[in-house]
All heavy atoms as a GROMACS GRO file, in nm:
protein
  565
    1MET      N    1   8.378   7.663  10.387
    1MET     CA    2   8.484   7.750  10.420
    1MET      C    3   8.471   7.799  10.563
    1MET      O    4   8.399   7.899  10.593
    1MET     CB    5   8.479   7.876  10.319
    1MET     CG    6   8.503   7.827  10.173
    1MET     SD    7   8.535   7.956  10.056
    1MET     CE    8   8.655   8.065  10.138
    2ARG      N    9   8.543   7.733  10.651
    2ARG     CA   10   8.532   7.766  10.787
    2ARG      C   11   8.617   7.886  10.828
    2ARG      O   12   8.609   7.939  10.937
    2ARG     CB   13   8.585   7.652  10.869
    2ARG     CG   14   8.494   7.538  10.853
    2ARG     CD   15   8.540   7.408  10.919
    2ARG     NE   16   8.640   7.433  11.024
    2ARG     CZ   17   8.709   7.344  11.082
    2ARG    NH1   18   8.698   7.212  11.040
    2ARG    NH2   19   8.794   7.369  11.181
    3SER      N   20   8.694   7.934  10.741
    3SER     CA   21   8.787   8.049  10.780
    3SER      C   22   8.726   8.190  10.757
    3SER      O   23   8.790   8.287  10.790
    3SER     CB   24   8.919   8.046  10.687
    3SER     OG   25   8.884   8.076  10.558
    4ASN      N   26   8.597   8.196  10.715
    4ASN     CA   27   8.531   8.323  10.696
    4ASN      C   28   8.517   8.403  10.828
    4ASN      O   29   8.562   8.517  10.827
    4ASN     CB   30   8.401   8.311  10.625
    4ASN     CG   31   8.415   8.281  10.481
    4ASN    OD1   32   8.516   8.317  10.425
    4ASN    ND2   33   8.311   8.228  10.417
    5PRO      N   34   8.481   8.342  10.935
    5PRO     CA   35   8.474   8.422  11.062
    5PRO      C   36   8.612   8.461  11.110
    5PRO      O   37   8.626   8.568  11.157
    5PRO     CB   38   8.401   8.326  11.160
    5PRO     CG   39   8.342   8.223  11.084
    5PRO     CD   40   8.415   8.215  10.951
    6VAL      N   41   8.708   8.369  11.086
    6VAL     CA   42   8.846   8.402  11.126
    6VAL      C   43   8.897   8.523  11.049
    6VAL      O   44   8.957   8.617  11.093
    6VAL     CB   45   8.933   8.286  11.112
    6VAL    CG1   46   9.082   8.323  11.134
    6VAL    CG2   47   8.894   8.175  11.209
    7LYS      N   48   8.868   8.521  10.915
    7LYS     CA   49   8.913   8.628  10.826
    7LYS      C   50   8.846   8.763  10.864
    7LYS      O   51   8.916   8.864  10.868
    7LYS     CB   52   8.875   8.595  10.679
    7LYS     CG   53   8.963   8.500  10.617
    7LYS     CD   54   8.907   8.463  10.473
    7LYS     CE   55   8.980   8.493  10.364
    7LYS     NZ   56   8.915   8.446  10.239
    8ALA      N   57   8.721   8.749  10.902
    8ALA     CA   58   8.652   8.878  10.939
    8ALA      C   59   8.716   8.936  11.068
    8ALA      O   60   8.738   9.062  11.074
    8ALA     CB   61   8.506   8.850  10.961
    9ILE      N   62   8.752   8.856  11.167
    9ILE     CA   63   8.805   8.900  11.287
    9ILE      C   64   8.945   8.956  11.260
    9ILE      O   65   8.986   9.064  11.308
    9ILE     CB   66   8.817   8.788  11.390
    9ILE    CG1   67   8.675   8.747  11.436
    9ILE    CG2   68   8.908   8.823  11.514
    9ILE    CD1   69   8.670   8.624  11.522
   10VAL      N   70   9.025   8.881  11.177
   10VAL     CA   71   9.162   8.935  11.147
   10VAL      C   72   9.159   9.062  11.068
   10VAL      O   73   9.250   9.147  11.092
   10VAL     CB   74   9.242   8.816  11.083
   10VAL    CG1   75   9.376   8.863  11.041
   10VAL    CG2   76   9.258   8.697  11.174
   11TRP      N   77   9.071   9.068  10.970
   11TRP     CA   78   9.056   9.199  10.900
   11TRP      C   79   9.016   9.305  10.993
   11TRP      O   80   9.074   9.421  10.982
   11TRP     CB   81   8.953   9.181  10.785
   11TRP     CG   82   8.997   9.139  10.654
   11TRP    CD1   83   8.985   9.016  10.597
   11TRP    CD2   84   9.086   9.213  10.569
   11TRP    NE1   85   9.055   9.001  10.475
   11TRP    CE2   86   9.117   9.127  10.456
   11TRP    CE3   87   9.145   9.344  10.569
   11TRP    CZ2   88   9.190   9.164  10.351
   11TRP    CZ3   89   9.218   9.379  10.460
   11TRP    CH2   90   9.249   9.288  10.351
   12SER      N   91   8.929   9.283  11.085
   12SER     CA   92   8.896   9.386  11.179
   12SER      C   93   9.012   9.430  11.270
   12SER      O   94   9.029   9.549  11.294
   12SER     CB   95   8.787   9.329  11.277
   12SER     OG   96   8.663   9.298  11.207
   13LEU      N   97   9.091   9.328  11.307
   13LEU     CA   98   9.216   9.363  11.384
   13LEU      C   99   9.310   9.446  11.304
   13LEU      O  100   9.374   9.539  11.353
   13LEU     CB  101   9.286   9.236  11.434
   13LEU     CG  102   9.218   9.163  11.548
   13LEU    CD1  103   9.284   9.028  11.577
   13LEU    CD2  104   9.212   9.251  11.676
   14LEU      N  105   9.319   9.412  11.173
   14LEU     CA  106   9.410   9.491  11.090
   14LEU      C  107   9.369   9.638  11.080
   14LEU      O  108   9.451   9.734  11.095
   14LEU     CB  109   9.423   9.428  10.941
   14LEU     CG  110   9.504   9.502  10.841
   14LEU    CD1  111   9.646   9.495  10.882
   14LEU    CD2  112   9.473   9.442  10.697
   15ILE      N  113   9.230   9.656  11.047
   15ILE     CA  114   9.183   9.791  11.038
   15ILE      C  115   9.200   9.869  11.170
   15ILE      O  116   9.246   9.985  11.175
   15ILE     CB  117   9.029   9.784  10.997
   15ILE    CG1  118   9.014   9.715  10.862
   15ILE    CG2  119   8.969   9.923  11.000
   15ILE    CD1  120   9.082   9.792  10.749
   16VAL      N  121   9.164   9.803  11.283
   16VAL     CA  122   9.174   9.870  11.420
   16VAL      C  123   9.320   9.902  11.447
   16VAL      O  124   9.352  10.011  11.495
   16VAL     CB  125   9.118   9.775  11.525
   16VAL    CG1  126   9.158   9.825  11.664
   16VAL    CG2  127   8.963   9.765  11.513
   17GLY      N  128   9.415   9.807  11.410
   17GLY     CA  129   9.555   9.840  11.430
   17GLY      C  130   9.609   9.956  11.357
   17GLY      O  131   9.676  10.045  11.397
   18LEU      N  132   9.563   9.968  11.218
   18LEU     CA  133   9.600  10.075  11.146
   18LEU      C  134   9.535  10.211  11.188
   18LEU      O  135   9.608  10.319  11.193
   18LEU     CB  136   9.563  10.056  10.992
   18LEU     CG  137   9.639   9.944  10.924
   18LEU    CD1  138   9.586   9.924  10.786
   18LEU    CD2  139   9.787   9.979  10.918
   19ILE      N  140   9.412  10.209  11.233
   19ILE     CA  141   9.351  10.328  11.276
   19ILE      C  142   9.410  10.367  11.410
   19ILE      O  143   9.441  10.485  11.440
   19ILE     CB  144   9.197  10.306  11.299
   19ILE    CG1  145   9.133  10.296  11.155
   19ILE    CG2  146   9.135  10.420  11.381
   19ILE    CD1  147   8.994  10.253  11.158
   20GLY      N  148   9.442  10.267  11.498
   20GLY     CA  149   9.501  10.295  11.631
   20GLY      C  150   9.636  10.356  11.609
   20GLY      O  151   9.688  10.441  11.684
   21ALA      N  152   9.716  10.306  11.503
   21ALA     CA  153   9.850  10.365  11.479
   21ALA      C  154   9.838  10.510  11.433
   21ALA      O  155   9.918  10.598  11.478
   21ALA     CB  156   9.916  10.277  11.376
   22GLY      N  157   9.735  10.539  11.349
   22GLY     CA  158   9.720  10.673  11.302
   22GLY      C  159   9.682  10.768  11.422
   22GLY      O  160   9.736  10.875  11.427
   23VAL      N  161   9.598  10.726  11.511
   23VAL     CA  162   9.557  10.807  11.623
   23VAL      C  163   9.677  10.822  11.720
   23VAL      O  164   9.706  10.926  11.766
   23VAL     CB  165   9.436  10.740  11.699
   23VAL    CG1  166   9.417  10.810  11.826
   23VAL    CG2  167   9.311  10.741  11.606
   24GLY      N  168   9.752  10.714  11.738
   24GLY     CA  169   9.872  10.717  11.823
   24GLY      C  170   9.977  10.810  11.771
   24GLY      O  171  10.043  10.885  11.848
   25ILE      N  172   9.997  10.820  11.640
   25ILE     CA  173  10.087  10.908  11.584
   25ILE      C  174  10.038  11.056  11.595
   25ILE      O  175  10.117  11.151  11.634
   25ILE     CB  176  10.114  10.875  11.428
   25ILE    CG1  177  10.192  10.745  11.424
   25ILE    CG2  178  10.188  10.987  11.360
   25ILE    CD1  179  10.212  10.690  11.280
   26SER      N  180   9.906  11.070  11.571
   26SER     CA  181   9.864  11.210  11.589
   26SER      C  182   9.860  11.261  11.724
   26SER      O  183   9.875  11.377  11.754
   26SER     CB  184   9.715  11.217  11.528
   26SER     OG  185   9.628  11.146  11.608
   27GLU      N  186   9.848  11.171  11.822
   27GLU     CA  187   9.837  11.207  11.968
   27GLU      C  188   9.982  11.201  12.032
   27GLU      O  189  10.000  11.228  12.145
   27GLU     CB  190   9.743  11.124  12.044
   27GLU     CG  191   9.602  11.141  11.997
   27GLU     CD  192   9.542  11.276  12.042
   27GLU    OE1  193   9.580  11.332  12.149
   27GLU    OE2  194   9.462  11.333  11.959
   28LEU      N  195  10.078  11.158  11.956
   28LEU     CA  196  10.219  11.139  11.999
   28LEU      C  197  10.229  11.039  12.114
   28LEU      O  198  10.311  11.066  12.207
   28LEU     CB  199  10.282  11.275  12.034
   28LEU     CG  200  10.287  11.375  11.925
   28LEU    CD1  201  10.349  11.505  11.970
   28LEU    CD2  202  10.375  11.317  11.806
   29HIS      N  203  10.157  10.922  12.105
   29HIS     CA  204  10.170  10.821  12.209
   29HIS      C  205  10.248  10.709  12.152
   29HIS      O  206  10.194  10.633  12.069
   29HIS     CB  207  10.026  10.773  12.247
   29HIS     CG  208   9.944  10.874  12.317
   29HIS    ND1  209   9.975  10.908  12.444
   29HIS    CD2  210   9.836  10.940  12.281
   29HIS    CE1  211   9.886  10.994  12.487
   29HIS    NE2  212   9.804  11.020  12.392
   30VAL      N  213  10.367  10.699  12.185
   30VAL     CA  214  10.467  10.600  12.131
   30VAL      C  215  10.421  10.457  12.157
   30VAL      O  216  10.411  10.364  12.069
   30VAL     CB  217  10.607  10.620  12.182
   30VAL    CG1  218  10.696  10.514  12.128
   30VAL    CG2  219  10.654  10.758  12.142
   31HIS      N  220  10.384  10.428  12.278
   31HIS     CA  221  10.346  10.290  12.316
   31HIS      C  222  10.219  10.245  12.247
   31HIS      O  223  10.198  10.136  12.198
   31HIS     CB  224  10.325  10.276  12.465
   31HIS     CG  225  10.447  10.303  12.548
   31HIS    ND1  226  10.557  10.365  12.509
   31HIS    CD2  227  10.478  10.254  12.673
   31HIS    CE1  228  10.650  10.361  12.589
   31HIS    NE2  229  10.606  10.301  12.701
   32TRP      N  230  10.126  10.334  12.235
   32TRP     CA  231   9.997  10.307  12.162
   32TRP      C  232  10.024  10.280  12.016
   32TRP      O  233   9.973  10.186  11.951
   32TRP     CB  234   9.911  10.422  12.189
   32TRP     CG  235   9.766  10.395  12.139
   32TRP    CD1  236   9.707  10.285  12.081
   32TRP    CD2  237   9.663  10.497  12.140
   32TRP    NE1  238   9.572  10.314  12.054
   32TRP    CE2  239   9.542  10.445  12.089
   32TRP    CE3  240   9.650  10.634  12.187
   32TRP    CZ2  241   9.426  10.511  12.075
   32TRP    CZ3  242   9.535  10.698  12.172
   32TRP    CH2  243   9.427  10.635  12.125
   33THR      N  244  10.110  10.359  11.954
   33THR     CA  245  10.143  10.345  11.813
   33THR      C  246  10.212  10.212  11.790
   33THR      O  247  10.179  10.140  11.695
   33THR     CB  248  10.233  10.466  11.767
   33THR    OG1  249  10.165  10.589  11.800
   33THR    CG2  250  10.264  10.456  11.617
   34VAL      N  251  10.307  10.181  11.872
   34VAL     CA  252  10.389  10.058  11.857
   34VAL      C  253  10.298   9.939  11.875
   34VAL      O  254  10.305   9.844  11.794
   34VAL     CB  255  10.513  10.052  11.949
   34VAL    CG1  256  10.573   9.913  11.950
   34VAL    CG2  257  10.615  10.161  11.920
   35ALA      N  258  10.210   9.938  11.977
   35ALA     CA  259  10.125   9.829  11.997
   35ALA      C  260  10.026   9.814  11.878
   35ALA      O  261  10.002   9.697  11.830
   35ALA     CB  262  10.050   9.847  12.129
   36SER      N  263   9.974   9.921  11.827
   36SER     CA  264   9.882   9.912  11.710
   36SER      C  265   9.948   9.871  11.587
   36SER      O  266   9.892   9.785  11.512
   36SER     CB  267   9.824  10.055  11.689
   36SER     OG  268   9.745  10.097  11.800
   37LEU      N  269  10.075   9.904  11.561
   37LEU     CA  270  10.146   9.854  11.449
   37LEU      C  271  10.176   9.706  11.458
   37LEU      O  272  10.181   9.639  11.364
   37LEU     CB  273  10.277   9.938  11.429
   37LEU     CG  274  10.251  10.081  11.377
   37LEU    CD1  275  10.383  10.156  11.380
   37LEU    CD2  276  10.194  10.075  11.238
   38ILE      N  277  10.202   9.658  11.586
   38ILE     CA  278  10.230   9.517  11.603
   38ILE      C  279  10.096   9.431  11.578
   38ILE      O  280  10.107   9.334  11.505
   38ILE     CB  281  10.285   9.492  11.747
   38ILE    CG1  282  10.425   9.546  11.757
   38ILE    CG2  283  10.277   9.339  11.776
   38ILE    CD1  284  10.475   9.542  11.899
   39VAL      N  285   9.994   9.484  11.628
   39VAL     CA  286   9.863   9.415  11.594
   39VAL      C  287   9.835   9.420  11.444
   39VAL      O  288   9.800   9.312  11.386
   39VAL     CB  289   9.745   9.488  11.670
   39VAL    CG1  290   9.614   9.441  11.617
   39VAL    CG2  291   9.762   9.461  11.822
   40ALA      N  292   9.858   9.532  11.380
   40ALA     CA  293   9.831   9.536  11.232
   40ALA      C  294   9.926   9.443  11.152
   40ALA      O  295   9.888   9.378  11.065
   40ALA     CB  296   9.845   9.680  11.182
   41SER      N  297  10.051   9.437  11.197
   41SER     CA  298  10.150   9.358  11.122
   41SER      C  299  10.117   9.218  11.148
   41SER      O  300  10.123   9.131  11.046
   41SER     CB  301  10.286   9.383  11.179
   41SER     OG  302  10.323   9.517  11.148
   42VAL      N  303  10.088   9.170  11.269
   42VAL     CA  304  10.056   9.029  11.292
   42VAL      C  305   9.931   8.986  11.215
   42VAL      O  306   9.921   8.878  11.162
   42VAL     CB  307  10.053   9.000  11.444
   42VAL    CG1  308  10.002   8.863  11.470
   42VAL    CG2  309  10.188   9.019  11.507
   43SER      N  310   9.828   9.069  11.225
   43SER     CA  311   9.706   9.030  11.155
   43SER      C  312   9.732   9.028  11.001
   43SER      O  313   9.676   8.943  10.932
   43SER     CB  314   9.595   9.127  11.188
   43SER     OG  315   9.625   9.256  11.156
   44GLY      N  316   9.809   9.111  10.946
   44GLY     CA  317   9.839   9.109  10.804
   44GLY      C  318   9.920   8.985  10.768
   44GLY      O  319   9.885   8.911  10.670
   45LEU      N  320  10.007   8.937  10.854
   45LEU     CA  321  10.076   8.813  10.834
   45LEU      C  322   9.980   8.688  10.838
   45LEU      O  323   9.997   8.596  10.761
   45LEU     CB  324  10.186   8.794  10.927
   45LEU     CG  325  10.305   8.888  10.904
   45LEU    CD1  326  10.408   8.872  11.026
   45LEU    CD2  327  10.378   8.852  10.772
   46VAL      N  328   9.886   8.699  10.933
   46VAL     CA  329   9.793   8.586  10.950
   46VAL      C  330   9.707   8.583  10.820
   46VAL      O  331   9.673   8.473  10.772
   46VAL     CB  332   9.709   8.607  11.064
   46VAL    CG1  333   9.592   8.506  11.078
   46VAL    CG2  334   9.795   8.588  11.191
   47LEU      N  335   9.663   8.696  10.770
   47LEU     CA  336   9.579   8.703  10.651
   47LEU      C  337   9.659   8.636  10.528
   47LEU      O  338   9.608   8.575  10.449
   47LEU     CB  339   9.539   8.838  10.624
   47LEU     CG  340   9.421   8.897  10.705
   47LEU    CD1  341   9.403   9.045  10.674
   47LEU    CD2  342   9.292   8.821  10.674
   48LEU      N  343   9.789   8.672  10.525
   48LEU     CA  344   9.872   8.613  10.414
   48LEU      C  345   9.878   8.468  10.428
   48LEU      O  346   9.875   8.391  10.326
   48LEU     CB  347  10.006   8.676  10.417
   48LEU     CG  348  10.022   8.820  10.359
   48LEU    CD1  349  10.163   8.870  10.385
   48LEU    CD2  350   9.984   8.827  10.213
   49ARG      N  351   9.892   8.413  10.547
   49ARG     CA  352   9.898   8.270  10.573
   49ARG      C  353   9.759   8.196  10.536
   49ARG      O  354   9.763   8.105  10.475
   49ARG     CB  355   9.932   8.248  10.717
   49ARG     CG  356   9.931   8.103  10.756
   49ARG     CD  357  10.045   8.032  10.670
   49ARG     NE  358  10.048   7.891  10.691
   49ARG     CZ  359  10.154   7.831  10.758
   49ARG    NH1  360  10.253   7.901  10.792
   49ARG    NH2  361  10.151   7.700  10.763
   50ILE      N  362   9.654   8.267  10.562
   50ILE     CA  363   9.519   8.213  10.528
   50ILE      C  364   9.507   8.210  10.383
   50ILE      O  365   9.456   8.108  10.323
   50ILE     CB  366   9.410   8.295  10.594
   50ILE    CG1  367   9.412   8.274  10.748
   50ILE    CG2  368   9.274   8.264  10.534
   50ILE    CD1  369   9.313   8.367  10.820
   51ARG      N  370   9.556   8.309  10.313
   51ARG     CA  371   9.546   8.314  10.165
   51ARG      C  372   9.638   8.202  10.101
   51ARG      O  373   9.591   8.138  10.008
   51ARG     CB  374   9.592   8.456  10.123
   51ARG     CG  375   9.589   8.471   9.968
   51ARG     CD  376   9.626   8.606   9.930
   51ARG     NE  377   9.626   8.624   9.783
   51ARG     CZ  378   9.666   8.726   9.724
   51ARG    NH1  379   9.725   8.829   9.785
   51ARG    NH2  380   9.668   8.729   9.594
   52ALA      N  381   9.754   8.185  10.158
   52ALA     CA  382   9.840   8.078  10.106
   52ALA      C  383   9.787   7.948  10.132
   52ALA      O  384   9.802   7.857  10.040
   52ALA     CB  385   9.978   8.096  10.172
   53ASP      N  386   9.718   7.922  10.243
   53ASP     CA  387   9.667   7.789  10.272
   53ASP      C  388   9.537   7.759  10.189
   53ASP      O  389   9.498   7.650  10.172
   53ASP     CB  390   9.630   7.779  10.423
   53ASP     CG  391   9.747   7.777  10.507
   53ASP    OD1  392   9.855   7.741  10.452
   53ASP    OD2  393   9.740   7.793  10.626
   54ALA      N  394   9.477   7.866  10.137
   54ALA     CA  395   9.354   7.847  10.055
   54ALA      C  396   9.395   7.799   9.917
   54ALA      O  397   9.298   7.751   9.846
   54ALA     CB  398   9.276   7.980  10.049
   55HIS      N  399   9.518   7.815   9.879
   55HIS     CA  400   9.557   7.781   9.738
   55HIS      C  401   9.676   7.684   9.752
   55HIS      O  402   9.787   7.723   9.707
   55HIS     CB  403   9.597   7.894   9.655
   55HIS     CG  404   9.480   8.007   9.641
   55HIS    ND1  405   9.371   7.982   9.560
   55HIS    CD2  406   9.459   8.114   9.700
   55HIS    CE1  407   9.291   8.075   9.565
   55HIS    NE2  408   9.336   8.167   9.650
   56PRO      N  409   9.651   7.563   9.784
   56PRO     CA  410   9.762   7.462   9.800
   56PRO      C  411   9.822   7.420   9.671
   56PRO      O  412   9.935   7.383   9.655
   56PRO     CB  413   9.698   7.340   9.861
   56PRO     CG  414   9.552   7.354   9.842
   56PRO     CD  415   9.523   7.502   9.826
   57GLU      N  416   9.747   7.444   9.555
   57GLU     CA  417   9.798   7.407   9.424
   57GLU      C  418   9.914   7.494   9.383
   57GLU      O  419   9.987   7.464   9.289
   57GLU     CB  420   9.692   7.411   9.326
   57GLU     CG  421   9.629   7.547   9.285
   57GLU     CD  422   9.526   7.593   9.380
   57GLU    OE1  423   9.488   7.526   9.469
   57GLU    OE2  424   9.471   7.700   9.356
   58LEU      N  425   9.926   7.609   9.448
   58LEU     CA  426  10.033   7.694   9.414
   58LEU      C  427  10.171   7.663   9.474
   58LEU      O  428  10.272   7.710   9.435
   58LEU     CB  429   9.995   7.837   9.446
   58LEU     CG  430   9.880   7.905   9.376
   58LEU    CD1  431   9.855   8.047   9.429
   58LEU    CD2  432   9.902   7.902   9.228
   59HIS      N  433  10.166   7.568   9.580
   59HIS     CA  434  10.287   7.529   9.644
   59HIS      C  435  10.343   7.413   9.570
   59HIS      O  436  10.278   7.320   9.536
   59HIS     CB  437  10.256   7.489   9.788
   59HIS     CG  438  10.195   7.604   9.867
   59HIS    ND1  439  10.270   7.707   9.908
   59HIS    CD2  440  10.072   7.628   9.918
   59HIS    CE1  441  10.196   7.791   9.983
   59HIS    NE2  442  10.074   7.740   9.987
   60ARG      N  443  10.469   7.425   9.548
   60ARG     CA  444  10.543   7.314   9.482
   60ARG      C  445  10.641   7.246   9.572
   60ARG      O  446  10.699   7.317   9.662
   60ARG     CB  447  10.618   7.367   9.358
   60ARG     CG  448  10.530   7.438   9.260
   60ARG     CD  449  10.544   7.361   9.122
   60ARG     NE  450  10.496   7.432   9.012
   60ARG     CZ  451  10.361   7.437   8.976
   60ARG    NH1  452  10.275   7.366   9.047
   60ARG    NH2  453  10.317   7.486   8.864
   61ASP      N  454  10.668   7.115   9.564
   61ASP     CA  455  10.755   7.052   9.650
   61ASP      C  456  10.897   7.064   9.602
   61ASP      O  457  10.996   7.048   9.671
   61ASP     CB  458  10.731   6.906   9.656
   61ASP     CG  459  10.603   6.878   9.730
   61ASP    OD1  460  10.565   6.960   9.818
   61ASP    OD2  461  10.541   6.776   9.709
   62ARG      N  462  10.920   7.111   9.473
   62ARG     CA  463  11.053   7.128   9.412
   62ARG      C  464  11.098   7.273   9.446
   62ARG      O  465  11.023   7.364   9.439
   62ARG     CB  466  11.050   7.098   9.271
   62ARG     CG  467  10.964   7.180   9.194
   62ARG     CD  468  10.961   7.140   9.044
   62ARG     NE  469  10.858   7.212   8.973
   62ARG     CZ  470  10.885   7.310   8.900
   62ARG    NH1  471  11.009   7.353   8.877
   62ARG    NH2  472  10.780   7.379   8.832
   63PRO      N  473  11.222   7.289   9.467
   63PRO     CA  474  11.275   7.417   9.492
   63PRO      C  475  11.284   7.504   9.360
   63PRO      O  476  11.294   7.444   9.250
   63PRO     CB  477  11.419   7.393   9.543
   63PRO     CG  478  11.456   7.263   9.488
   63PRO     CD  479  11.330   7.185   9.484
   64MET      N  480  11.269   7.628   9.372
   64MET     CA  481  11.284   7.716   9.253
   64MET      C  482  11.423   7.727   9.210
   64MET      O  483  11.510   7.760   9.290
   64MET     CB  484  11.224   7.854   9.292
   64MET     CG  485  11.081   7.855   9.319
   64MET     SD  486  11.014   8.020   9.358
   64MET     CE  487  11.035   8.096   9.204
   65THR      N  488  11.441   7.703   9.085
   65THR     CA  489  11.579   7.717   9.026
   65THR      C  490  11.583   7.798   8.914
   65THR      O  491  11.483   7.820   8.848
   65THR     CB  492  11.637   7.564   8.990
   65THR    OG1  493  11.542   7.512   8.896
   65THR    CG2  494  11.647   7.474   9.110
   66VAL      N  495  11.690   7.858   8.882
   66VAL     CA  496  11.704   7.938   8.770
   66VAL      C  497  11.757   7.858   8.647
   66VAL      O  498  11.861   7.776   8.667
   66VAL     CB  499  11.810   8.054   8.796
   66VAL    CG1  500  11.831   8.141   8.673
   66VAL    CG2  501  11.761   8.141   8.909
   67ALA      N  502  11.687   7.864   8.533
   67ALA     CA  503  11.733   7.785   8.424
   67ALA      C  504  11.862   7.839   8.357
   67ALA      O  505  11.905   7.954   8.374
   67ALA     CB  506  11.619   7.789   8.320
   68GLU      N  507  11.931   7.747   8.295
   68GLU     CA  508  12.061   7.788   8.230
   68GLU      C  509  12.024   7.874   8.114
   68GLU      O  510  11.919   7.856   8.040
   68GLU     CB  511  12.132   7.660   8.178
   68GLU     CG  512  12.181   7.577   8.286
   68GLU     CD  513  12.291   7.640   8.360
   68GLU    OE1  514  12.378   7.709   8.299
   68GLU    OE2  515  12.302   7.626   8.486
   69PRO      N  516  12.107   7.984   8.084
   69PRO     CA  517  12.073   8.072   7.988
   69PRO      C  518  12.097   8.000   7.848
   69PRO      O  519  12.181   7.919   7.826
   69PRO     CB  520  12.180   8.182   7.996
   69PRO     CG  521  12.279   8.129   8.094
   69PRO     CD  522  12.209   8.023   8.168
   70GLN      N  523  12.016   8.039   7.753
   70GLN     CA  524  12.016   7.966   7.617
   70GLN      C  525  12.078   8.061   7.518
   70GLN      O  526  12.066   8.180   7.525
   70GLN     CB  527  11.878   7.927   7.565
   70GLN     CG  528  11.810   7.830   7.651
   70GLN     CD  529  11.669   7.801   7.615
   70GLN    OE1  530  11.622   7.857   7.514
   70GLN    NE2  531  11.605   7.709   7.680
   71ARG      N  532  12.163   8.003   7.426
   71ARG     CA  533  12.228   8.088   7.330
   71ARG      C  534  12.134   8.111   7.213
   71ARG      O  535  12.070   8.019   7.171
   71ARG     CB  536  12.358   8.021   7.278
   71ARG     CG  537  12.456   8.014   7.388
   71ARG     CD  538  12.583   7.956   7.330
   71ARG     NE  539  12.680   7.942   7.445
   71ARG     CZ  540  12.807   7.992   7.435
   71ARG    NH1  541  12.839   8.061   7.334
   71ARG    NH2  542  12.879   7.979   7.543
   72VAL      N  543  12.128   8.229   7.168
   72VAL     CA  544  12.045   8.265   7.057
   72VAL      C  545  12.132   8.296   6.937
   72VAL      O  546  12.216   8.384   6.950
   72VAL     CB  547  11.957   8.387   7.091
   72VAL    CG1  548  11.863   8.429   6.978
   72VAL    CG2  549  11.872   8.361   7.212
   73ALA      N  550  12.102   8.235   6.824
   73ALA     CA  551  12.177   8.264   6.705
   73ALA      C  552  12.121   8.388   6.635
   73ALA      O  553  12.000   8.405   6.610
   73ALA     CB  554  12.165   8.144   6.604
   74VAL      N  555  12.212   8.480   6.604
   74VAL     CA  556  12.179   8.602   6.541
   74VAL      C  557  12.225   8.598   6.394
   74VAL      O  558  12.338   8.566   6.367
   74VAL     CB  559  12.246   8.724   6.611
   74VAL    CG1  560  12.210   8.849   6.542
   74VAL    CG2  561  12.203   8.728   6.760
   75GLY      N  562  12.133   8.637   6.307
   75GLY     CA  563  12.178   8.644   6.162
   75GLY      C  564  12.124   8.545   6.074
   75GLY      O  565  12.067   8.459   6.044
   0.00000   0.00000   0.00000
């Protein structure tokens, strides 16, 4: 599992981004808050991508379709 160091770095960026956003909000620094939220959002998306790539069996090549409704006999 080569992604463990990458996961640790991305998790750290997520935590730092969230803490930075909290500090930026409390100090009323708009640029700091926005930059921290961008870092947290991007690192969260990267973590989701790593998680999806770790489970390729969940990906299907067929599109998701809704089945036709079935009639149920009452009585």
